[in-house]
C-alpha positions as CSV (number, residue, x, y, z in Angstrom):
1,M,-173.4,119.6,71.0
2,K,-170.6,120.9,72.1
3,K,-170.2,122.6,68.5
4,K,-173.6,124.0,68.8
5,F,-172.8,125.1,72.2
6,L,-169.5,126.8,70.9
7,Y,-171.1,128.2,68.0
8,S,-173.8,129.8,70.6
9,T,-171.3,131.4,73.1
10,L,-169.0,132.9,70.5
11,G,-172.2,134.0,68.8
12,I,-173.4,135.8,72.5
13,V,-169.8,137.0,72.5
14,A,-169.6,138.5,69.3
15,L,-173.1,140.4,70.0
16,V,-171.8,141.3,72.9
17,A,-169.1,142.9,71.3
18,L,-170.8,145.0,68.7
19,I,-173.0,146.4,71.5
20,F,-170.1,147.2,73.2
21,G,-168.4,148.4,69.9
22,M,-171.6,150.6,69.1
23,V,-171.7,152.8,72.2
24,R,-168.6,153.7,72.5
25,F,-168.5,154.4,69.3
26,I,-172.4,156.6,69.9
27,S,-170.2,158.1,73.6
28,S,-167.4,158.7,71.0
29,G,-169.3,160.7,68.4
30,S,-171.5,162.5,71.2
31,T,-168.2,164.2,72.7
32,D,-166.9,165.4,68.8
33,N,-170.3,166.8,68.5
34,S,-169.7,168.9,71.6
35,N,-166.5,170.1,70.4
36,T,-166.7,170.6,66.7
37,T,-168.7,167.8,64.4
38,N,-172.4,169.7,64.9
39,K,-170.4,172.9,63.7
40,K,-170.6,174.6,60.4
41,T,-167.8,174.5,58.8
42,V,-167.2,178.0,56.6
43,H,-164.9,177.3,53.1
44,I,-162.6,180.7,53.2
45,L,-160.8,181.7,50.5
46,T,-157.3,183.8,50.3
47,Y,-154.3,184.8,48.5
48,A,-151.2,183.5,50.4
49,N,-148.5,186.0,48.6
50,W,-148.6,189.3,50.8
51,N,-146.9,189.3,54.2
52,P,-147.8,190.4,56.5
53,F,-151.1,189.7,56.1
54,E,-151.6,186.8,54.5
55,Y,-148.5,184.2,53.1
56,V,-146.5,180.9,53.6
57,K,-144.4,179.7,56.2
58,K,-143.4,176.7,57.0
59,G,-146.4,175.1,54.7
60,K,-148.7,177.1,56.6
61,I,-150.9,179.8,55.6
62,V,-150.1,182.9,58.4
63,G,-150.5,186.4,58.8
64,F,-152.7,189.2,60.0
65,D,-155.8,188.3,57.6
66,I,-155.3,184.7,58.4
67,D,-155.4,185.5,62.6
68,L,-158.1,188.0,62.1
69,I,-160.5,185.5,60.4
70,K,-159.7,182.3,62.5
71,L,-160.6,185.0,65.3
72,L,-164.5,185.9,63.6
73,S,-164.8,182.7,62.4
74,K,-164.5,181.2,66.0
75,N,-166.5,184.0,67.5
76,A,-169.4,183.0,65.0
77,G,-169.3,179.5,66.2
78,Y,-168.2,178.0,63.0
79,N,-165.2,175.2,61.9
80,Y,-163.4,176.8,59.0
81,T,-161.3,175.3,55.9
82,I,-158.8,178.3,54.6
83,K,-157.8,177.5,50.6
84,N,-154.6,179.1,48.9
85,V,-155.7,180.3,45.2
86,S,-154.5,183.0,42.6
87,W,-156.0,186.3,42.9
88,D,-157.8,186.1,40.3
89,S,-159.7,182.6,41.0
90,M,-160.3,184.0,44.8
91,F,-162.9,186.5,42.9
92,T,-164.4,184.1,40.3
93,Q,-164.8,181.7,42.9
94,L,-166.7,184.1,45.2
95,Q,-169.0,185.1,42.1
96,N,-169.7,181.6,40.9
97,K,-170.8,181.3,45.0
98,S,-168.2,178.3,45.0
99,A,-167.0,179.5,48.2
100,D,-168.2,181.7,51.6
101,L,-165.8,184.1,51.9
102,G,-162.6,185.7,51.0
103,I,-160.1,187.7,52.9
104,A,-156.9,189.2,51.1
105,G,-156.8,192.6,51.9
106,I,-158.7,193.3,49.6
107,T,-159.9,197.0,49.1
108,V,-163.5,197.7,49.2
109,T,-164.4,200.2,45.7
110,S,-167.3,200.9,44.2
111,D,-166.9,198.8,41.4
112,R,-166.2,195.3,43.4
113,E,-169.8,196.1,45.6
114,K,-171.3,195.8,41.8
115,T,-170.8,192.0,42.2
116,Y,-170.0,191.2,45.7
117,D,-170.9,192.1,49.6
118,F,-168.3,193.1,51.9
119,S,-168.0,193.1,55.8
120,N,-167.6,196.8,57.9
121,T,-163.2,197.5,57.1
122,Y,-161.3,196.0,59.4
123,F,-158.1,198.1,58.0
124,V,-156.6,201.1,56.8
125,S,-154.1,202.0,54.4
126,R,-152.6,203.6,51.6
127,Q,-151.3,203.5,48.4
128,S,-147.3,204.3,48.5
129,I,-144.2,204.1,46.0
130,V,-141.2,202.3,46.1
131,T,-137.5,203.6,44.7
132,K,-134.0,204.0,45.0
133,I,-132.7,205.9,47.5
134,N,-131.2,207.8,44.7
135,S,-133.9,208.5,42.8
136,N,-135.5,211.9,42.2
137,I,-139.1,210.6,42.8
138,N,-140.4,212.5,45.7
139,S,-144.2,212.2,45.0
140,A,-146.5,210.5,42.6
141,S,-146.0,213.2,39.5
142,D,-142.0,212.5,39.4
143,L,-143.4,209.0,38.2
144,K,-144.9,210.7,34.6
145,G,-142.7,209.2,32.3
146,K,-141.1,206.6,34.2
147,K,-141.8,202.8,34.2
148,V,-143.6,201.7,37.1
149,S,-144.6,198.0,38.3
150,V,-147.9,196.7,40.1
151,Q,-149.9,194.2,41.1
152,T,-152.5,192.8,38.5
153,G,-156.1,193.8,39.5
154,S,-155.1,195.9,42.7
155,T,-155.9,198.7,43.4
156,G,-151.9,200.3,42.9
157,Q,-153.0,199.0,39.1
158,E,-155.3,201.9,39.5
159,A,-153.5,204.0,41.3
160,A,-151.2,203.9,38.3
161,E,-153.5,203.8,35.5
162,K,-154.5,207.6,37.2
163,I,-151.1,208.6,36.7
164,F,-150.0,207.1,33.4
165,G,-153.4,206.2,32.0
166,K,-155.2,202.9,31.2
167,N,-153.0,200.6,29.3
168,S,-150.2,202.7,29.4
169,P,-146.9,200.9,28.0
170,N,-145.4,202.4,31.5
171,I,-147.8,200.3,33.7
172,L,-146.0,197.2,33.8
173,K,-148.1,194.5,35.8
174,S,-146.9,191.2,38.2
175,S,-147.7,189.4,40.9
176,S,-148.1,190.4,43.9
177,G,-144.5,190.4,45.9
178,V,-142.4,190.6,43.1
179,T,-143.1,194.2,42.2
180,D,-140.6,196.1,44.6
181,Q,-138.1,193.2,43.4
182,M,-138.1,194.8,40.6
183,V,-137.0,198.0,41.1
184,M,-134.2,196.3,42.8
185,H,-133.4,195.5,39.9
186,N,-133.9,198.1,37.8
187,Q,-136.4,196.7,35.6
188,V,-138.3,199.8,36.9
189,V,-137.9,202.8,38.3
190,A,-140.6,202.9,41.5
191,A,-143.3,200.0,42.2
192,I,-146.8,201.4,43.0
193,G,-148.4,198.9,45.9
194,D,-150.0,199.0,49.4
195,D,-147.9,201.5,52.2
196,T,-147.8,198.6,54.7
197,S,-147.0,195.8,52.6
198,N,-144.1,198.4,51.3
199,K,-142.9,199.3,54.3
200,K,-142.5,195.9,55.5
201,F,-140.3,194.9,52.2
202,V,-138.0,198.0,52.8
203,Q,-137.3,197.3,56.4
204,A,-136.7,193.5,55.5
205,N,-134.3,194.7,53.2
206,P,-132.7,197.1,54.6
207,N,-129.4,197.2,52.3
208,S,-131.9,196.5,49.5
209,G,-131.2,200.6,48.4
210,L,-134.7,201.2,48.8
211,K,-137.1,203.6,50.4
212,V,-140.8,204.7,50.6
213,V,-142.2,208.0,49.5
214,Q,-146.2,208.7,50.5
215,D,-148.0,211.2,48.8
216,D,-151.4,211.1,50.6
217,K,-152.8,214.4,48.4
218,K,-152.7,211.8,45.2
219,F,-153.1,208.6,47.5
220,S,-156.4,207.8,49.2
221,P,-157.0,205.9,52.1
222,E,-158.0,202.5,51.1
223,Y,-160.5,200.2,53.1
224,F,-160.3,196.6,53.4
225,G,-163.1,194.2,54.0
226,I,-164.0,191.1,54.2
227,M,-165.7,189.6,50.7
228,F,-168.6,187.7,49.9
229,P,-170.9,186.5,47.4
230,K,-173.7,188.6,46.6
231,G,-176.2,188.4,49.2
232,S,-174.1,186.3,51.1
233,K,-176.0,185.3,55.0
234,Y,-172.6,185.1,56.6
235,R,-172.2,189.4,56.0
236,N,-174.3,190.1,58.8
237,I,-172.7,187.4,60.6
238,Y,-169.2,188.2,60.5
239,N,-169.8,191.5,60.7
240,K,-171.4,190.6,64.7
241,A,-168.0,189.1,65.0
242,L,-165.3,192.0,64.2
243,K,-167.7,194.4,66.1
244,K,-167.1,192.1,69.0
245,A,-163.0,191.5,68.4
246,I,-163.1,195.3,68.7
247,K,-165.0,195.5,71.8
248,D,-163.5,193.7,73.8
249,G,-159.4,194.2,72.3
250,S,-159.0,190.7,70.4
251,Y,-158.5,192.4,67.5
252,T,-156.1,195.1,68.8
253,K,-154.0,192.4,70.3
254,I,-153.9,190.7,66.8
255,Y,-153.0,194.2,64.9
256,K,-150.2,194.9,67.4
257,K,-148.5,191.1,67.0
258,W,-148.4,191.8,63.1
259,F,-147.8,195.6,62.6
260,G,-146.2,196.5,66.1
261,I,-148.6,199.6,66.8
262,K,-151.7,200.0,68.3
263,P,-154.9,200.7,65.4
264,D,-157.1,203.5,64.9
265,V,-160.5,201.7,65.3
266,S,-162.1,205.1,64.8
267,A,-160.8,204.9,60.8
268,L,-162.4,201.9,60.2
269,K,-165.4,202.3,58.1
270,N,-169.0,201.0,59.9
271,T,-171.1,199.6,56.5
272,D,-174.0,198.5,58.2
């Protein structure tokens, strides 16, 4: 009889504990849902090899693009994951729709627009040349007959091909972050790449003996955009988030943090 009573008592205690635990679980879940768990997660790709736009610092992906896409995702009401992949893989995965968007200083071109959708532009850039201070390279036309380095698949490569011709042996292709170093180590006479990145590299290496040469006649303005799979529903959503960031000054705050100057937002292209 005592055993039966004991078992009954233990059963009641266990049931109460179970109910109490369920109540706690439900309550805890509600709290989480009100914060983040009910939000949709957007899967973002980047190629974190291009300071100050996106790069890895102490194991974390940081940079102007990263701060911006986090802000826009927050404005749009999304959670997000940011995955660092290769440049080519980013394009392939977005074309296959295995990710939601990509951001990595991607120039909007008519050729890319055939395969992908782009947001309104968020950054204006140009190509420029990095060469030795004592070189006689003062414009793009001075590069003819010289060896230059470019990032594979970049608009810097396209600019070089306009000067030298496609498949020219004078164009040496490499990954981002290596092109300027090739000039330092006398592997090439010059490197063609994004002007902001080139200036950042030279400033960070004051004893490198390098200079930046600009040629606005040869290099036209380029516009960076967030890249989406074709037909993505996220394009318009992120455009609205970008407009909000520009209007409320949060875009300018991030820009000044990374580049030290105020952006000319009037130069950005609105593709809506």
